[in-house]
C-alpha positions in Angstrom: 106.1 15.6 -12.4 107.5 12.2 -11.1 106.2 10.7 -8.1 106.7 7.5 -6.3 104.5 6.6 -3.6 105.5 3.2 -1.7 103.9 1.8 1.1 106.1 -0.3 3.1 106.2 -2.4 6.5 109.0 -2.0 8.5 110.4 -4.9 10.2 111.6 -4.1 13.8 115.2 -5.7 12.8 115.1 -3.3 9.9 113.8 -0.4 11.8 116.8 -0.9 14.5 119.3 -1.1 11.3 118.2 2.0 10.1 118.3 3.8 13.9 122.1 2.7 14.0 123.1 4.1 10.5 121.7 7.3 10.5 121.4 8.7 13.7 118.4 7.6 15.3 116.2 8.0 12.2 113.2 6.7 13.5 112.2 7.4 17.1 110.2 4.7 18.5 107.3 6.2 20.2 105.9 5.2 23.6 102.5 4.3 22.3 101.1 0.7 22.9 98.8 -1.6 21.2 98.0 -1.5 17.1 100.2 1.0 15.2 98.3 2.8 12.4 99.4 3.1 9.0 101.4 5.7 7.8 98.9 8.2 6.0 101.3 11.0 5.2 101.1 12.2 1.4 103.5 14.9 0.0 103.0 17.0 -3.0 104.6 20.3 -5.1 102.9 23.1 -7.1 106.1 22.6 -9.8 108.4 20.4 -9.9 111.0 23.1 -12.0 112.5 25.6 -9.9 115.2 28.3 -10.4 118.7 28.5 -8.6 118.4 29.6 -5.4 114.1 29.2 -5.2 112.3 28.2 -2.1 110.6 25.0 -2.2 107.6 24.3 -0.6 106.4 20.9 0.1 103.1 20.0 1.0 101.9 17.6 3.5 98.4 16.2 3.9 97.6 12.9 6.7 100.1 12.1 9.6 103.4 10.4 10.7 105.0 10.0 13.9 108.5 10.6 12.2 109.8 12.1 9.3 113.3 11.9 7.4 114.1 14.2 4.6 116.8 13.2 1.8 117.4 16.2 -0.4 118.8 14.1 -3.2 122.2 15.7 -3.2 125.3 13.9 -4.1 128.3 13.9 -2.0 130.0 17.9 -1.7 133.4 17.3 0.2 133.9 13.8 1.7 134.5 13.1 4.4 133.0 16.4 6.0 129.6 16.5 3.7 128.4 13.0 3.0 125.7 12.4 0.5 121.8 12.6 1.1 120.2 10.1 -1.3 118.1 7.4 -0.1 118.8 5.1 -2.7 122.4 4.9 -1.2 121.3 4.9 2.8 122.8 1.2 3.1 125.6 1.3 0.3 128.9 0.2 2.0 130.8 -1.1 -1.4 130.9 0.7 -4.8 132.0 -0.1 -8.2 134.7 2.2 -9.9 138.2 2.9 -10.2 141.0 3.2 -7.5 143.8 5.8 -8.5 146.9 6.0 -6.8 148.9 9.4 -7.5 152.5 10.7 -5.8 155.8 12.4 -6.8 159.1 11.3 -6.2 162.6 12.9 -6.4 166.1 10.8 -6.8 168.9 12.4 -5.7 173.1 11.3 -5.5 171.8 8.4 -7.9 174.8 5.9 -7.4 172.9 3.1 -8.2 169.8 2.3 -10.0 166.8 0.3 -9.2 166.6 1.0 -5.7 163.2 2.2 -5.1 159.9 -0.4 -5.6 156.5 0.2 -5.1 154.5 -3.4 -4.1 151.0 -4.4 -2.8 149.7 -6.8 -0.5 146.5 -8.2 0.3 147.6 -10.8 3.0 149.9 -8.6 5.0 148.9 -9.3 8.6 149.2 -5.7 9.6 152.3 -6.6 12.1 155.1 -4.0 11.0 158.1 -6.3 11.6 160.6 -8.0 8.9 159.3 -11.5 9.5 155.5 -10.4 8.7 156.8 -8.6 5.8 158.9 -11.8 4.4 156.0 -14.2 4.7 153.1 -11.9 2.9 152.8 -12.1 -0.7 153.9 -8.7 -2.1 152.5 -7.6 -6.0 155.4 -5.4 -7.3 153.7 -2.8 -9.4 156.6 -0.5 -9.9 155.9 -0.8 -13.8 152.7 0.9 -13.2 154.3 4.0 -11.7 157.0 7.0 -13.6 159.4 7.5 -10.9 162.1 10.0 -10.7 165.0 9.2 -12.5 167.8 11.5 -10.8 168.3 14.1 -13.9 166.6 16.9 -12.6 165.8 18.7 -9.3 162.1 19.2 -9.9 160.0 16.1 -8.6 158.5 13.6 -11.0 154.7 12.8 -11.0 153.9 9.3 -11.2 151.2 9.5 -13.2 147.6 8.2 -12.8 148.5 4.5 -11.2 145.2 2.1 -11.8 145.3 -0.2 -8.6 141.6 -0.9 -9.0 142.7 -4.7 -8.9 143.4 -4.4 -5.1 139.8 -3.5 -4.1 137.0 -5.7 -2.7 139.5 -6.4 0.5 141.7 -4.9 2.6 145.0 -4.3 0.5 148.1 -2.4 2.2 150.8 -0.4 -0.1 154.5 -0.3 0.2 157.6 1.6 -0.9 160.9 -0.4 -0.5 164.3 0.6 -1.0 167.3 -1.7 -1.6 170.6 -0.3 -1.9 174.2 -2.3 -1.7 177.4 -1.2 -0.6 179.9 -0.1 -2.7 178.3 2.3 -4.6 176.2 5.4 -3.4 173.2 4.7 -2.1 170.8 7.3 -3.2 168.3 9.3 -1.5 164.7 9.0 -2.1 161.9 11.5 -1.3 158.0 11.1 -1.8 155.2 13.4 -1.4 152.2 14.4 -2.5 150.7 11.2 -2.3 146.8 10.5 -2.5 145.0 7.4 -3.1 141.1 8.1 -4.4 138.3 6.0 -5.0 136.1 7.1 -8.0 132.8 5.4 -7.4 130.3 5.0 -10.2 127.0 3.7 -9.7 123.1 4.1 -11.1 120.4 5.3 -9.1 117.2 4.2 -9.1 116.2 6.8 -11.7 118.6 5.4 -14.1 121.3 8.2 -13.7 125.0 7.7 -13.5 125.9 8.9 -10.3 129.9 9.7 -9.7 131.6 9.9 -6.1 135.0 10.7 -5.1 136.6 9.4 -2.0 140.2 10.0 -0.7 141.0 6.6 0.7 144.5 7.5 1.8 147.3 10.7 1.9 150.9 11.0 3.5 148.8 11.2 7.0 148.4 9.3 9.4 148.6 6.1 7.2 152.6 5.1 7.0 155.2 3.2 9.2 158.8 2.3 8.6 160.4 -1.1 8.8 164.1 -1.9 9.1 165.1 -4.9 7.2 168.4 -4.4 6.7 171.3 -1.8 8.4 169.4 -0.7 11.5 171.7 2.8 11.2 169.4 3.7 8.2 165.7 4.3 7.3 162.7 5.7 6.3 161.7 9.1 7.9 157.8 9.3 8.0 156.1 12.8 8.2 152.6 14.7 7.4 154.2 15.9 4.2 156.6 13.2 3.0 158.3 9.8 3.2 162.2 10.2 2.7 164.9 8.1 2.7 168.0 9.8 3.3 170.8 7.7 1.7 174.2 7.1 2.4 177.6 6.7 1.2 179.3 3.7 -0.9 181.1 2.3 2.2 177.6 1.7 3.9 176.5 -1.9 4.5 173.9 -3.2 2.6 170.1 -1.3 2.8 166.7 -3.0 2.8 163.9 -0.8 4.3 160.0 -0.5 3.8 157.7 1.8 4.5 154.0 0.2 4.5 150.4 1.7 4.7 147.8 0.7 6.9 145.2 -1.6 5.9 142.9 0.2 3.1 139.7 -0.5 1.8 139.9 0.8 -1.8 136.0 0.9 -2.6 134.6 0.9 1.0 132.2 3.8 1.0 129.7 5.7 3.5 126.0 5.1 3.5 124.4 8.5 2.4 122.4 10.1 5.5 119.3 12.0 5.7 119.5 15.8 5.4 117.8 15.8 8.4 115.3 14.9 10.8 112.0 17.0 10.3 109.7 15.4 12.7 109.5 12.9 15.5 106.9 11.5 17.5 106.9 14.4 20.2 106.4 16.8 17.4 103.0 18.1 16.0 102.3 17.5 12.7 102.8 20.0 10.0 101.2 21.3 6.5 104.3 22.5 4.6 108.1 22.2 4.9 110.7 24.6 3.0 114.0 23.3 3.2 117.1 25.2 2.5 117.3 26.2 -1.2 119.8 23.8 -3.7 123.3 25.3 -4.0 123.6 23.8 -7.7 121.3 23.1 -10.3 120.3 20.0 -11.6 117.9 16.8 -11.1 117.0 15.7 -7.5 115.1 13.0 -6.5 113.9 14.1 -2.8 113.1 11.4 -0.5 110.5 11.4 2.5 110.8 8.3 5.1 108.0 8.2 7.4 107.4 5.9 10.3 104.7 5.3 13.0 105.9 3.2 15.8 105.5 1.4 18.8 107.7 -1.1 20.9 106.6 -4.1 18.9 105.5 -2.6 15.8 106.5 -0.2 12.7 104.3 0.5 9.7 106.6 3.4 7.5 106.2 5.0 3.8 108.9 6.0 1.3 107.6 9.2 -0.8 109.9 10.1 -3.8 109.5 13.2 -5.8 112.0 14.9 -8.5 112.7 18.2 -9.0 115.0 20.1 -11.3 117.1 22.9 -10.7 118.1 25.6 -13.5 120.6 28.2 -13.2 
């Protein structure tokens, strides 16, 4: 059985940050004077359990406040966040950002009318002057676009855009066509920008979390540069440029995402706050059974606190769930 017992002295500023980040993780008690050290200890009869077993954590000693982290990874971001204590203050992660979408070209009277671009210095003002002032990197050569020979949508393949992480980035589709030839129609759908975070937890296990950074809703805004009679149409399901006849004037129109942070990730949260200073101390705790097999590092973060002082302890136990 792997058990790690850490005695920690928690400073006021650290405690305040934890309260804000985990929705009142440590509720400050009303007692005055010297704060006693946390004496809480936690043990298990076994570290191996079957899927669906009830696990009984045995408690001895005392703490005013106790938070429970099950050690489970993110299950359905952003609906269900992770519950791993080692990531309670993680806001940026290493990993890979992948852009995917489908495109369809119709009435292809001229070639190379659609470009895919990215900018890290666009000012977020969706007007022609701001677009011209920004530096845009053309990433069209990373993308597979429809060639207009089929009525079926073409998958872009997995477009690696990891080189734009670590600060805000804007992505754009630019339509440019000239008069004298039929100006084609473009449709973009099934767009997803996903960040695959990869890290190492405190037990040296590889962790893989998946975050949806952007879809078509509600991220994109259309900007007209040339020919105000034509522009992108934006909906929650697709981006489309209708195209026009060969007699139409030159067209340049952009549709640009909001600012996106590819590797910014949410902090993990406690599974539950199982005790505050108003609750009586208990001798056992049975959380809901795990829903997946695997190894989990369970963490209990406990504290005693007054208005002027806090003392805390972190207790970690590793459990293994088998089918």
